[in-house]
N, C-alpha and C positions, 0 to 999 in steps of 0.2 A: 504493500500499499504506500501511496505517495503522500507525505505529510506537508507538501508545499501548498496544499489547497485548504480553503476554509468553507464551512457550510454556507456562507453568504455568497459564495461563487455561484451557487445554484439559483434558479429563478425563485423569486420572492414568494410566489404562490404556493410552492411545494410545501413549505413548512410554516404556513401562517398560523397554525393552531399549536405550535410547539415553541418553547423557549430555545431558540437557536444556539444560545451560548452553552446550553447543557447537552447538545448533541455531540457525540463522540463517534468518529469514524470507525473505530474498532468495536465499541460496545453496542452501537445502534446501527450496525451495518444493514440488518435486515429491513428496519424501517426506512432508512435512507434509500436503499436499493428499490424497495417496493414503491415508495413515493415517486421516485424518478421514473420507473418503468410505467406506472400507471397514469401519471399526471404531468410528466416532465416534457420539455421541449427537446428537440434534436440536440441542441446545445448542451442540455442537461445530461442526455445520454452519452455524449462524447466526453464530457467531463467525468462521468461515472466511470467510464472505461479507463480514464487516466488514474483514477483513485483505486480502484479494485481491479484485480486480475480477472481475466475471463472465467477462470475456474471458480473464483470466490463468487462471482455473479451467478454463475450457473449453479453452484451448490446452494446458494441462498434461495434462488428462485424455486428450485426443486422442493425446498422445505416449506415454502409459503403455503398456507392452507386456503387463502381467500383471494388468489390472484386471478384476475379476470381472464377469460379464454383468449381474447384477442392479444393481450399482453403475453400470455404464456406461449402463444404460437409465433411471436416475433423471435427470430433466431439469428440475429446479426452477429452474435458473439461466437458462432460455430464456424 
């Protein structure tokens, strides 16, 4: 994971209901990945790929219980 990024680098609408200062890229990776995949812009997706490895994104997605079918079928990381 690349620590050169901040949560505020993502689109503001992604984490409107969360205290951004408390989000940690390691501890909250599932929440961050899910929000970006479901509601993010292409720029958010590209940033996500710089922060997390393709393997980490894939492992996280496969563990999510409520990811919508459209998002689950997007396979740009393979």
